[in-house]
C-alpha positions as CSV (number, residue, x, y, z in Angstrom):
1,M,74.2,80.7,-127.1
2,T,72.6,82.3,-130.0
3,D,74.0,85.5,-130.9
4,P,71.4,88.1,-131.1
5,D,70.9,90.6,-133.9
6,P,73.8,92.9,-133.8
7,S,71.2,96.0,-134.0
8,T,70.0,95.2,-130.7
9,R,73.3,94.7,-129.0
10,A,73.9,97.7,-126.8
11,S,77.4,97.2,-126.1
12,S,80.9,95.3,-126.8
13,A,82.7,94.0,-123.8
14,A,86.2,95.2,-125.4
15,S,84.7,98.5,-126.7
16,P,81.6,100.2,-125.1
17,R,79.7,101.6,-128.2
18,R,77.0,104.1,-127.2
19,A,76.5,107.8,-127.6
20,G,78.4,109.3,-124.7
21,G,82.0,108.2,-125.9
22,A,84.3,109.2,-123.4
23,R,81.7,108.8,-120.4
24,D,81.4,105.1,-121.6
25,D,85.2,104.8,-122.1
26,D,85.8,106.0,-118.6
27,L,83.2,103.4,-117.1
28,H,84.7,100.5,-119.0
29,E,87.9,101.5,-117.5
30,R,86.8,101.7,-113.9
31,L,85.0,98.1,-114.6
32,A,88.2,96.8,-115.7
33,A,90.2,98.0,-112.8
34,L,87.6,96.6,-110.5
35,L,88.0,93.3,-112.1
36,D,91.7,93.5,-111.7
37,G,91.2,94.3,-108.2
38,V,89.6,90.9,-107.4
39,R,91.2,88.6,-109.7
40,D,93.3,87.2,-107.3
41,V,90.8,86.9,-104.5
42,G,90.9,83.2,-103.6
43,G,88.5,80.7,-102.1
44,G,85.5,79.2,-103.0
45,E,84.4,76.0,-105.0
46,V,82.8,75.6,-108.1
47,D,79.2,74.0,-107.8
48,D,79.1,70.5,-109.0
49,S,75.3,69.7,-108.3
50,V,75.1,69.0,-111.9
51,P,77.8,68.1,-114.1
52,Q,77.6,70.8,-116.5
53,L,78.1,73.5,-113.6
54,A,81.3,71.3,-112.4
55,E,82.8,72.2,-115.9
56,A,83.0,75.8,-115.4
57,D,86.3,77.4,-115.6
58,P,87.2,78.9,-112.2
59,G,89.2,81.8,-113.8
60,W,86.0,83.2,-115.5
61,L,85.4,86.8,-114.3
62,G,82.9,89.3,-116.1
63,V,80.8,92.3,-115.3
64,A,78.4,94.5,-116.9
65,L,76.3,97.5,-116.0
66,A,73.0,98.5,-117.8
67,R,71.7,102.2,-117.4
68,P,68.5,103.9,-117.9
69,D,69.6,105.2,-121.4
70,G,69.8,101.7,-122.8
71,S,73.4,101.3,-122.8
72,V,75.5,98.3,-121.6
73,T,79.2,98.8,-120.5
74,A,81.0,95.6,-119.6
75,A,84.4,94.1,-119.0
76,G,86.2,90.7,-118.8
77,D,84.3,87.5,-119.5
78,A,80.8,89.4,-119.7
79,R,79.9,87.5,-122.7
80,Q,80.6,84.0,-121.5
81,A,77.4,82.1,-121.4
82,F,76.1,80.2,-118.3
83,S,72.9,78.6,-117.1
84,I,71.2,81.3,-115.0
85,Q,70.1,78.9,-112.3
86,S,69.1,80.8,-109.0
87,A,69.3,84.2,-110.4
88,V,66.1,83.4,-112.5
89,K,64.1,83.5,-109.2
90,P,63.2,87.4,-109.1
91,F,61.8,87.2,-112.6
92,L,59.8,84.0,-111.9
93,F,58.3,86.0,-109.0
94,A,57.8,88.9,-111.2
95,L,56.1,86.6,-114.1
96,A,54.0,84.8,-111.6
97,L,52.7,88.3,-110.2
98,A,52.0,89.4,-113.6
99,D,49.9,86.2,-114.6
100,T,48.2,85.9,-111.6
101,D,47.1,89.5,-111.2
102,G,49.2,89.8,-108.1
103,A,47.5,86.9,-106.2
104,A,50.8,85.2,-106.3
105,I,51.9,87.6,-103.4
106,D,49.4,85.7,-101.1
107,A,50.8,82.3,-102.3
108,V,54.2,82.5,-101.1
109,G,55.8,84.3,-98.1
110,I,58.3,87.0,-98.1
111,E,60.2,86.7,-95.1
112,P,64.0,85.9,-94.6
113,T,64.6,82.3,-93.5
114,G,68.4,82.0,-92.1
115,E,68.0,78.5,-93.7
116,A,69.8,77.3,-96.9
117,F,68.3,77.8,-100.4
118,D,67.0,74.0,-100.6
119,A,65.9,73.5,-97.0
120,I,63.0,71.1,-96.9
121,K,60.8,73.6,-94.9
122,L,57.5,75.5,-95.4
123,E,55.9,78.2,-93.3
124,V,54.2,76.6,-90.2
125,G,50.5,76.9,-90.2
126,T,50.3,78.0,-94.1
127,G,52.2,75.3,-95.9
128,R,53.6,78.3,-98.1
129,P,57.1,78.6,-99.0
130,P,59.1,81.0,-96.9
131,N,60.0,83.5,-99.9
132,P,60.2,83.2,-103.7
133,M,64.0,83.3,-103.6
134,V,64.5,79.8,-102.1
135,N,63.7,76.8,-104.1
136,A,60.5,75.9,-102.6
137,G,59.2,79.5,-103.5
138,A,60.6,79.4,-107.1
139,L,59.0,75.8,-107.8
140,L,55.6,77.4,-106.7
141,T,56.2,80.6,-108.7
142,A,57.0,78.7,-111.8
143,A,53.8,76.8,-111.6
144,L,51.9,79.9,-111.1
145,V,52.6,81.4,-114.4
146,D,50.3,81.1,-117.2
147,G,50.5,77.6,-119.3
148,G,48.4,74.4,-119.5
149,D,51.4,72.1,-118.7
150,A,55.0,71.9,-117.6
151,D,55.9,72.8,-121.5
152,G,53.5,75.6,-121.7
153,R,54.7,77.2,-118.4
154,A,58.4,76.6,-119.4
155,E,57.6,78.4,-122.8
156,R,55.8,81.4,-120.9
157,I,58.9,81.6,-118.8
158,L,61.4,81.8,-121.7
159,R,59.5,84.4,-123.4
160,G,59.3,86.4,-120.1
161,L,63.2,86.1,-119.5
162,V,63.6,87.2,-123.3
163,A,61.4,90.4,-122.6
164,F,63.6,91.0,-119.6
165,A,66.9,90.6,-121.3
166,G,65.8,92.3,-124.5
167,R,67.4,89.6,-126.8
168,E,66.8,86.1,-127.7
169,L,67.8,83.2,-125.3
170,E,68.0,79.5,-125.3
171,V,67.5,76.6,-122.9
172,D,70.4,74.2,-122.2
173,D,68.6,71.0,-122.7
174,D,71.4,69.0,-120.9
175,V,71.4,71.2,-118.2
176,A,67.6,70.7,-117.8
177,G,68.0,67.2,-117.9
178,S,70.5,67.2,-115.3
179,E,68.4,69.4,-113.2
180,M,65.4,67.0,-113.5
181,L,67.4,64.1,-112.7
182,L,69.7,65.1,-110.0
183,G,67.3,67.5,-108.1
184,D,65.9,65.1,-105.4
185,R,65.3,68.0,-102.8
186,N,63.5,69.9,-105.4
187,H,61.2,66.8,-106.0
188,A,60.9,66.5,-102.1
189,L,60.0,70.1,-101.9
190,A,57.3,69.8,-104.6
191,H,55.8,66.6,-103.1
192,L,55.9,68.3,-99.7
193,M,53.8,71.5,-101.1
194,R,51.4,68.9,-102.8
195,S,50.6,67.3,-99.4
196,E,50.0,70.8,-97.9
197,G,47.7,71.8,-100.6
198,T,50.0,74.7,-101.8
199,L,51.0,73.3,-105.0
200,H,48.3,72.6,-107.3
201,V,50.1,71.0,-110.2
202,G,52.0,67.8,-110.2
203,A,55.3,67.5,-108.6
204,D,57.1,66.3,-111.6
205,D,55.4,69.1,-113.6
206,A,56.5,71.7,-111.2
207,V,60.4,70.4,-111.1
208,S,60.4,70.3,-114.9
209,A,59.3,73.9,-115.5
210,Y,61.7,75.3,-112.9
211,A,64.5,73.0,-114.2
212,R,64.2,74.5,-117.7
213,A,63.9,78.0,-116.2
214,C,67.4,77.3,-114.5
215,A,68.6,76.0,-117.6
216,V,68.3,79.3,-119.6
217,L,71.6,80.6,-120.9
218,V,72.4,84.0,-120.2
219,D,75.5,86.2,-120.0
220,A,76.5,88.9,-117.7
221,E,75.4,91.5,-120.3
222,A,72.1,89.9,-120.5
223,L,71.5,89.4,-116.9
224,A,72.4,93.1,-116.2
225,V,69.7,94.3,-118.7
226,M,67.5,92.0,-117.0
227,G,68.3,93.5,-113.4
228,A,68.1,96.9,-114.7
229,T,64.4,96.1,-116.0
230,L,63.5,95.4,-112.5
231,A,65.3,98.5,-111.3
232,L,63.6,100.8,-113.8
233,G,60.1,99.9,-112.8
234,G,59.6,97.0,-115.1
235,R,60.7,98.8,-118.3
236,N,63.4,97.2,-120.5
237,S,65.5,100.2,-121.3
238,V,67.2,98.6,-124.4
239,T,63.9,97.8,-126.1
240,G,61.6,100.1,-124.5
241,E,59.0,97.5,-123.6
242,Q,57.0,97.5,-120.3
243,V,57.9,93.8,-119.4
244,V,55.7,94.2,-115.9
245,S,54.2,96.7,-114.0
246,A,56.1,99.3,-111.7
247,A,54.3,97.7,-108.7
248,I,55.5,94.2,-109.6
249,A,59.0,95.4,-110.1
250,R,59.0,97.3,-106.8
251,D,57.7,94.2,-105.0
252,V,60.4,92.0,-106.4
253,V,63.2,94.3,-105.9
254,S,62.2,94.7,-102.0
255,V,62.3,90.9,-101.6
256,M,65.7,90.6,-103.5
257,A,66.9,93.2,-100.7
258,T,65.9,90.8,-97.9
259,C,66.0,87.4,-99.2
260,G,68.2,87.3,-102.6
261,V,71.5,86.2,-100.9
262,Y,69.7,83.6,-98.7
263,D,71.1,83.8,-95.0
264,G,73.9,86.0,-96.0
265,S,71.3,88.7,-97.2
266,G,71.8,90.9,-94.0
267,R,75.4,90.9,-94.4
268,W,75.2,91.7,-98.0
269,M,72.8,94.7,-97.5
270,R,75.3,96.1,-94.8
271,E,78.3,95.6,-97.1
272,V,76.9,96.2,-100.7
273,G,73.6,97.9,-99.9
274,V,72.0,96.9,-103.2
275,P,69.2,94.5,-104.0
276,A,70.6,91.4,-105.4
277,K,70.3,87.7,-106.1
278,S,72.9,85.1,-106.3
279,S,73.2,81.8,-108.2
280,V,75.1,78.7,-107.9
281,S,76.4,79.1,-111.4
282,G,78.5,82.0,-109.9
283,A,76.3,84.9,-111.2
284,L,75.0,87.8,-109.2
285,V,72.5,90.3,-110.5
286,L,71.8,93.7,-108.9
287,S,69.0,95.9,-109.1
288,V,69.7,99.6,-108.1
289,P,66.0,101.3,-107.9
290,G,65.8,103.9,-110.6
291,R,69.7,104.0,-111.4
292,L,70.8,100.7,-113.1
293,G,71.1,96.9,-113.3
294,A,74.5,95.1,-112.9
295,A,75.7,91.6,-113.1
296,S,78.7,89.7,-112.6
297,Y,79.9,86.2,-113.3
298,S,82.6,84.1,-111.5
299,P,82.1,80.5,-110.7
300,P,83.7,79.7,-107.2
301,L,81.2,79.9,-104.4
302,D,81.5,80.6,-100.6
303,P,79.5,78.1,-98.3
304,L,76.4,79.9,-98.6
305,G,76.2,79.8,-102.4
306,T,77.6,83.2,-103.3
307,S,80.3,84.2,-106.0
308,V,83.3,84.8,-103.8
309,R,85.0,87.2,-106.2
310,G,81.4,88.3,-107.5
311,A,80.5,89.5,-103.8
312,A,84.2,91.3,-103.7
313,L,83.4,93.0,-107.1
314,M,80.1,94.2,-106.4
315,E,81.2,95.6,-102.9
316,G,83.9,97.6,-104.8
317,L,81.3,98.6,-107.4
318,S,78.9,99.7,-104.8
319,R,81.6,101.7,-103.1
320,E,83.1,103.3,-106.5
321,L,79.8,104.5,-107.8
322,G,78.0,105.2,-104.6
323,L,75.3,102.7,-104.9
324,H,74.7,101.7,-101.3
325,S,71.0,102.2,-100.3
326,F,71.5,103.7,-97.0
327,D,74.6,105.7,-97.6
328,T,73.9,109.2,-96.9
329,E,76.5,111.0,-99.3
330,R,76.3,109.4,-103.0
331,G,79.4,109.1,-105.5
């Protein structure tokens, strides 16, 4: 992963460097303590849907927080690079909304499904994907962004993700190739949407753009800034850029709250209470409206595709910082 210009880095995982001194040091210590508290949580399996994911070290564990003042505080393996995978879905939805002047909201449903993320299923009567956080929805939103072909859309998506992260990002071509070659269910979903008249680009075109989006390399620090950009009304607090409108950010975070952890979303909102998106790479990205973004990385997954230690970590973080949306008393 390309190391960004040091002048644009907001923090160091080992030693937070931002005006505020003691406050940042205290937060770093709290994050490190939370990591230590979940390090021995067992269970889960590393995803092996593509060979590159199967190679991940199950011991990797990192966390990062991005705040409205542009500071990023991190602990553990917060700079370990990984492919973004399904954590890209909220940002694809945001870019599709931006590039279609909001029309994408009618192209895809917004209801939870209770189904697996790659279920071969569309809305009855409309042929739409059930929501943008499942694979069918992400294939469609990736196809709705600006670009004359798959390469053009993939380039637009990469530029959009760079704006959300506030730093340069790269695509892992090997991961993208594996996603394209081994993504049989994604190809099936694309052909099904074509047959329903929902998808207006070629099936291979749609899968290619989505595969390259999933293969973008990030780390927990970058992903936390991306989550914060949505949480803060579409403005990147590190660069100051208004990446998407506040209305788009609101819509995306709303769907994250109801659909972002698939058929575990209800339990997630009860236990953690923060809009989030999971990923088969072991990442979790959180957007706490008006407050902060957070991300964790730990590869072993539960049967629903959510990081086991990441979920435990984020539940502890929510409790420690008083982030639960429905708590009447804030920490």
